[in-house]
N, C-alpha and C positions, 0 to 999 in steps of 0.2 A: 366192441373190437372192430376196428380198421381190418377188413378181410380182401385188401387189393391181392395175397398172394393165396387167396381160396384156391384149392385144384390143383394147386403145384405142389412137388414133391422136391426135396433138397437134400444132398448129401453134406454133411459138414464136417471135414477132418479136424482133428486137434479139438473135438466139440467137448472135452471133458472137462476143461476149467478156460479160466480167461476171456480171451475176445471169442472163440470158438463156443463155449456154453455160452455166453451172454449174444450172441447170433443165433444159435439153437432156442433159445427162449423166444427172440423176439420173432423169430420166422413163425412159429408156432404160433404167438399172439397175432400173427398176419394173416393168420389162414392156412399157412403152410403143412405139410404133412413133412417131419424130418428124420432121417436117420443121423444118427452122431455115430464116428468114428475115433476109436483113439486107445490108448493101451493100458488104462486106467479103468479097469472095470468097477471098482466101487466107486468111482467117479461119476462114470458114467450112468449106473443106477440112480446115482444121486439125481443128476440131469434131468434124467426121464423120468425118474418120480415127478420130478416138480412140473415138466413141461408137457409129458404125454408123446415126448420124441423116442425112437425107438434105438436101441444101442446095440452096436455091435464092435466088439471086443478085438483090436487088432492095432496094424502098424502100415500106417498109411504110404509106407514106403514099398511095403509088399505087395507086389500085384494081386496075389492070392486074395489078399484080405482087401483091397479094395473092390476087386470081384464079386467077393461076397457082398459087402457092404451094397452095391447096384444093385445085385440079385436081391436080396430082400427089400427094396425098395420095388423092384420089379412084381415080387412075388404079393406083396401087400397091395400096392396101390395101380401095377400096371404102368408106371412110367416113371421118368425121372428127369427133370426141369433146370437143378441149379446144383452145381458145386461150388462150394464154399472150402477154401484152402486156407485152413487157420493154422496146422500142424508147425512146429518148428520150436528149435532151443537156441539160448544166448551163449555165446561162447567169446571166451578171451585168448590174445595173443598175437604178438606179429608172427608175420612168417617165420622168423629163426625161431619163435617161441613154439611153432605150433609144430606137432608130430603130424606124420602121415595118417594117425589112427585118429586124433582129434579133427585134423582137417575133413578126413571124408564123412567122419561122425554128423559134422556141422553141415556138408553137402548134404549129406543125404536127409537130415531131419528138416532142413530148410528148403531144400530143392526138390530131392527125389520124390520127397511125398505129393511136392506141387505135380510134377511131371510124372508120376504113376497114376494117381487120382484123375489126373486129366486123359491119360490113355484111357483109363476103365468106362470113365465115365462117357465119354465124347460120342460113340456110337447111339445113345439115349439121346444126347443132347441133340446132336441132329436132328432126330428124330421128331423131337419136340421144339425147336429153334430154340435152344435153353440158352442160359447163362453162366458165366465162369467168374467169379470174385477170387484171386487169391492175395492174401494178406503179406505184402513186401513189409518194408519198414522206411523211416528216414534213412538210415543205414544202407536202404537200396539205392538211393540218390545222393548221398554224401559220403565220403570217407570218415572214417573214425581211427582215433588211434589205439592199437592193441586187439583190434579185433577182425584180423583179417579174412578169418575164414567165414565168420558172420556177413561182413560187408560183401566178400564176394557171392555169397548164397544170394542176399536178399537182393544184391543188383540182377543176379541171374534170373530172380524170380519175375524181374519186369519184363526183360528180353522173352520169357517163356511167353508172357501176356501179350506182346507186343505179336509175337508168332504164333499164337493160338487167333488171336484176331485177323490176322492177316489170311490164316491159312482157312477158317471155318467160318469166316462171315462171309462168304458166297454161299452156306447152309444154313444162314441164318443165328448163327452162335454168336454170341457177344462175349468178350473175355476182357476184364479190367484188372486194374489193383489198386489196394489201399498200401498208402504209407504211412503208419500212425509213427511221432515219436515216444515219448513217455508215456506209457497206459500202467494204470493200477492192476495188475497182472500178480500172478506166483512167480511166473516168471520173471517181471523186474522187480520182484521183491527179491528174489534169490541173486539177482547182480547187483542188487544196493547191498545185501548181506557180504556178497564176496566185496565189494568195494569196501568195507570196513565202517568204523564211526566215523560221523559227521557226513554220508551220504544219505539223503533223504529224497522221496520225492519234490518236496517244496524247493529244496535247495537246488537240485536237477533242473529243474524247471523254471528256477527265478529269473532266466534271462527270457524265457518265452515269451512274445508279445500277446500271449494270454494269461501268463505267470500263474500257469499251472498245469498238470499233466492232465490227462483225459481216462476217463471212465472205459471199463469196456463197451458198456451200455450204449455209450456214443459213439463208438467205434462201430458195432453192430448197428446202427441206425444208417451210417455209412455205406455198411456192407449192404443191406437190406435194399437200399435205395439201387444202389448198381445193380441187384439181382431181379430187382421188379420192374413194372411196366413202366415206368417214369423217368427210367434211361436209357429208354428205348432207342435213341439213335447214339448212346455212347458206348465206342468200344476200342480198346486197342489204350485207354486213357489209364493214368497214373495220376492219382486223387490223394493228394497229402491233407493226410486228416491230424496234422501234428502240432496244432495251438499255434500256427504260423512261423515255426520255427525256421523253418525251411524260406521264410520270404524275407529275411533279413541278415545281416552282416553282424555273426554274433561278437565279433572282435568288437566292431564299432557300438555294439549295444552294451558291450562290457565297459567299455571308458566312456560312452554318455552315462551310465548309471553312476559309474564312479564320480564322474564330474558334478552330479547332481543328488549324489549320497542316495541314487534311487528312488527319488521322488521321481511322482507322475505329474504331468502337467494336469 
């Protein structure tokens, strides 16, 4: 085992499935102690049984629940070194289609969870010169049709990361964002189901430079890098873990693929 995080303690929000669960498992393999926070008690039990992490059932947008997760870390290990913010949901609708309830639900799940968790963790992270990694999205850098609330929230996560980096860098705290594109997760499964027949991971990623979606374990590797000592001089960064899609003009890619029948050089 590569124990580069031995002696460190991490809190992972949204740790019951997808990227959060994969990150919790990887951090454990790297030697860290891990508390996972999420609303699904059964899913958390499965993750903790498989990895040896500690579960706290709760809502990362609730200060009392985040405080409780921090308290568990302090009671068990006396410290907290890392916050990994993976909580979030996908939502659809233009501004005209999105009512106030759905708008605030998306902001709460994708942005408030990061803000509230950061407030709970920062006093301890200042003591340990710790790290924060928040999962934004490709939608945090680019617009997308029919996703006004989600795009807004994920853009705001990047603003939050930059503010954390600027404000708490003098205390030694580093804060960075990871922006995945399509990842094989239960949330993405639900999005594809909502879009209906003919929508698949393969079709959705067909024009990505790597021609494939990401796996949760692959995004977890990026998160672990930003959380650990190998990224000691990286803060305020937005790391695109998106199989290359943000690096290309998708309209020109579509035209080129059409002209060449999709054949690669």
